[in-house]
C-alpha positions in Angstrom: 24.5 38.6 34.1 24.8 39.8 30.5 27.5 42.3 29.7 26.4 45.9 29.4 25.9 47.3 25.9 28.6 49.5 24.4 27.9 53.2 24.3 31.2 54.5 22.8 33.7 52.5 20.8 37.0 53.7 19.3 38.9 51.2 17.1 42.5 51.9 16.1 42.0 55.6 16.0 45.1 57.7 14.9 45.5 61.4 14.9 48.8 63.2 13.9 49.2 66.9 14.1 51.6 68.8 11.8 52.5 65.6 9.9 55.8 65.7 7.9 57.1 68.8 9.9 59.5 69.2 12.7 56.5 69.8 14.9 54.9 66.4 14.0 53.0 65.0 17.0 51.2 61.6 17.1 48.4 62.5 19.6 46.5 59.3 19.2 48.3 56.1 18.3 46.0 53.3 17.1 43.9 53.9 20.2 41.0 51.6 21.0 38.5 52.0 23.8 35.2 50.3 24.6 32.9 52.4 26.9 29.9 50.5 28.3 26.5 52.2 29.0 26.6 53.6 32.5 30.4 53.6 32.8 31.9 56.5 34.7 35.5 56.5 33.5 38.2 58.8 34.8 41.0 59.6 32.4 44.5 60.6 33.6 47.9 61.0 32.0 50.8 63.5 31.7 50.9 66.6 29.6 50.6 65.6 25.9 49.4 62.1 26.7 46.3 62.6 24.4 43.5 63.1 27.0 42.0 66.3 25.5 42.7 64.9 21.9 40.5 61.9 22.8 37.7 64.3 23.9 38.0 66.4 20.8 38.2 63.4 18.5 35.0 61.9 20.0 33.1 65.2 19.7 34.3 66.0 16.2 36.4 69.1 16.9 38.7 67.6 14.3 38.7 64.6 12.0 40.9 61.6 12.7 43.4 60.2 10.3 42.3 56.6 10.5 40.2 54.3 12.6 36.5 54.2 13.6 34.4 56.0 16.3 30.9 54.7 17.0 28.3 56.0 19.5 25.5 53.7 20.6 25.9 51.5 17.6 26.1 54.4 15.0 29.3 55.1 13.1 30.0 58.8 13.8 33.6 58.9 12.5 32.7 61.3 9.7 30.0 63.2 11.4 30.6 67.0 11.6 31.0 68.5 15.0 27.5 70.2 15.0 25.9 66.9 14.1 27.4 65.2 17.1 26.7 68.0 19.5 23.2 66.8 20.4 24.6 63.5 21.7 27.1 64.9 24.1 27.1 67.1 27.2 30.5 68.7 27.7 32.0 70.8 30.5 35.4 72.4 29.9 38.1 73.5 32.3 37.3 77.2 31.9 34.1 78.1 33.8 33.4 80.9 31.3 33.1 78.6 28.3 29.8 76.8 29.0 27.5 79.8 29.7 26.4 83.2 28.3 27.4 85.8 30.9 25.0 88.5 29.7 22.0 86.3 29.9 20.0 85.3 33.0 20.4 82.0 34.7 17.0 80.8 33.5 17.8 82.0 30.0 21.0 79.9 29.9 19.0 76.9 31.1 16.4 77.6 28.4 19.1 77.5 25.8 20.3 74.1 27.1 16.8 72.7 27.4 15.8 73.7 23.9 19.0 72.6 22.2 18.3 70.4 19.2 14.6 71.2 19.3 12.7 73.0 16.6 12.6 76.8 17.2 9.3 78.5 17.3 8.5 82.2 17.3 8.0 82.3 21.1 11.1 82.8 23.2 9.4 83.4 26.6 10.0 80.9 29.4 6.6 79.4 30.4 5.6 78.5 34.0 6.2 74.8 33.4 9.8 75.4 32.3 10.5 77.8 35.1 9.3 75.2 37.6 11.6 72.6 36.0 14.6 75.0 36.2 13.9 75.9 39.8 13.7 72.2 40.7 16.9 71.4 38.9 18.8 74.4 40.3 17.8 73.3 43.8 19.8 70.1 43.2 23.0 72.1 43.3 22.5 73.4 46.8 23.8 76.8 45.9 20.6 78.8 46.3 20.6 79.6 42.6 16.9 78.6 42.3 16.1 81.9 44.1 18.3 83.9 41.7 17.0 82.7 38.3 16.8 86.2 36.9 20.4 87.1 37.9 22.9 87.5 35.1 25.3 84.5 34.9 28.3 86.9 34.7 27.7 87.8 38.3 28.2 84.2 39.5 31.5 82.9 40.9 33.6 80.4 38.9 32.3 77.5 41.0 28.7 78.5 40.6 29.1 78.9 36.9 30.8 75.5 36.6 28.0 73.9 38.6 25.4 75.6 36.3 27.3 74.4 33.2 27.2 70.9 34.6 23.5 71.1 35.1 23.0 72.6 31.6 25.0 69.8 30.0 22.7 67.2 31.6 19.4 69.0 31.6 18.4 67.1 28.4 20.0 63.7 29.1 22.9 63.3 26.7 24.1 59.9 25.5 27.5 60.8 27.1 28.8 63.4 29.5 32.4 64.6 28.8 34.2 66.4 31.6 37.5 68.0 30.5 39.4 68.9 33.7 36.2 70.7 34.8 37.4 71.4 38.3 41.0 72.3 37.5 40.4 76.1 37.5 38.6 76.1 40.8 40.0 76.4 44.4 40.2 73.1 46.2 37.1 73.5 48.4 34.9 74.6 45.4 36.4 71.8 43.2 35.5 69.2 45.8 31.9 70.5 45.9 31.6 70.5 42.1 33.0 66.9 42.0 30.5 65.7 44.6 27.7 67.3 42.5 29.1 65.6 39.4 29.1 62.2 41.2 25.5 62.7 42.3 24.2 63.8 38.9 26.0 61.0 37.1 24.8 58.4 39.6 21.2 59.6 39.8 20.8 59.8 36.0 23.1 56.8 35.3 25.0 58.9 32.7 27.8 57.3 30.7 30.7 59.6 31.5 34.4 60.3 30.6 36.1 62.6 33.1 39.6 63.9 32.3 41.4 64.9 35.5 45.0 65.8 36.5 44.3 64.8 40.1 45.3 61.1 40.7 43.4 60.8 43.9 40.2 62.1 42.2 40.8 59.6 39.4 40.9 56.8 42.0 38.0 58.1 44.1 35.4 58.7 41.4 34.0 56.4 38.8 34.0 52.7 38.2 36.9 52.6 35.8 40.2 54.4 35.4 42.3 54.6 32.2 45.7 56.1 32.0 47.1 57.5 28.8 50.7 57.9 27.6 52.1 58.8 24.3 48.7 58.7 22.5 47.8 55.2 23.9 45.9 53.7 26.8 48.4 51.9 28.9 46.3 51.1 31.9 42.6 50.2 32.3 41.6 49.5 35.8 38.1 48.7 37.1 36.1 47.0 39.8 37.7 45.9 43.0 41.2 46.6 41.7 40.3 50.2 41.2 38.7 50.5 44.7 41.8 49.3 46.4 44.2 51.6 44.3 46.5 54.1 45.9 48.4 56.9 44.2 51.6 55.1 44.9 50.3 51.9 43.3 49.0 53.8 40.3 52.4 55.5 39.8 54.1 52.1 40.1 51.7 50.5 37.6 52.4 53.5 35.2 56.1 53.0 35.4 55.8 49.3 34.7 53.5 49.8 31.7 55.3 52.7 30.1 58.9 52.0 31.1 59.3 55.5 32.5 58.4 57.6 35.6 55.2 59.7 35.5 56.4 63.2 34.7 53.7 65.7 35.6 54.3 67.8 38.7 50.7 69.2 38.5 49.3 65.7 38.9 51.7 64.6 41.5 51.2 67.6 43.7 47.4 67.4 43.6 
């Protein structure tokens, strides 16, 4: 069987914040990563390991100092953030970030559905679109398909995060980026959103990077796990090895690879 094609590639990417000052921080240290099409990769690491920096570098929130980033064979290293936006679906930790609270659920979905398309004079949502939104909302199992004219600001954090997840995948992105998207939710709601994530990623075969602070979730979800430390990837575990992982084994592997104990209470207590 032929190897899967590469969707995202980073080659020797370096990013230093506040260079030449007492606050200098090497956030990415000659980091290389090859993400195959259809990969669902969980990303874990302690505070300051470089997880969010990786996401921001890929989406162009800031430029990198050196190295190369390519997406589906196209070098995007020097693309501006707005030029990359159409390729990525991204869900952030804060449920308030991905939606417009003063707009209706269906209007938020329309914004997502029409992203990157030419804007005409008509804004109204037609019957075909409304049927699509109702069908997609029903996937969430939250009853939102019966509340399409409700203002998003009235939804709970979990409902908003589920809606944001749907919006980010409504028009299939080349990659889905999940930046601790369940961290602000209570455990029961977080579990529901994670299961929804797994279903949507699986059904649509989306290439996905999911940053998480929860070691068990990093083990349970996806086909590949990478652990970051000091701006580098120090563990890359996939296949049967990942399926048989335990939190204890992961901590032990981290200690051997980094030469230090994993210091992040938030992750250990999850």
